[in-house]
N, C-alpha and C positions, 0 to 999 in steps of 0.2 A: 476366569477371560482370558484369552491368549495374550499373550506380551505381543505388542507392535515392536517391529523393527522401527531402528531410527535414520531410515530412511523412509521410511510409510509414513511416518507419525511425521516427520519432516516436510512429507505431501501430503498427507491432512490439513496440516497446520498453514501451508499456503494455499491450501484449496480456499480455507476459510476464510482466507487475508484478501482475495480472489473474488469472495460473494458478497465481503464489506466491500469491495471496491465498489459491485455493480449495483451495490442497493447507493451506496455513497451519490454514485452517477445518478441515478434515478432520480435521486430526491432534490441531484443538483441541477438536472434538468428538469424537473418539472416547478421547483422554484423560479428557474427562470423567464418561462416563458408568463409568468407575469410579471412586465418589465416593468412596474414604478414598482412594484415589491424587488426587484432584481437592481435596480438602481438604488433602492436607499439601503439594501443591506449588500454592498457590492465587497467586501473583504468579507463579510463571509461566508459568501458562495468563495472567495477564493480560495478563502480555510478551509472548506467542507474537498474543491476542490484538491489542493495541497495533502489532505489526511489521506485521500483516496488515494494521491501518485506514493503516499509511504507506503499505503498497502500493498502497490504496485510493486513496488519495487521491493520490501518485506519477502515478500513471494516469491521474486526471482531468485533475492537470493537464496531461499530455504533451498531450493530449484539445483540449487546448482553443485558441481559437482566438487568444486573448491568452494566454502561457503567462506573463505577468508579473504581468498580473492573477488568473488561476487564483493561484496560487503568496502571494501576498497575500492571497485570500479564502480559502487552504483552513482544511476543517476544521480540521487538526489545527493548537495551537501552535507544535509546534514545526516548524513550514516556513512558515508567517503570521510567523512573528516573523522567524525568520532573511531571510525576503523580504522585508520591509520595505523597505528599501534599494536593494530592484534595480526 
């Protein structure tokens, strides 16, 4: 097996996170089609959306030229706050 470069590995991981984000979004959309279900599970649907946002944010960081700066500038406070010391 040929070794994969660091940048190629980061891009592959970002692609995987994009795929997970797409799956989470599709699931969320499917679940919100049922208004009664969506109303009963609003908190869970918001958590599903947040998980998708986290995937997208990490994918963006993995594609950045400067990982540290991208992590500090992340749109999600949960990432940017913990990356402040990086």
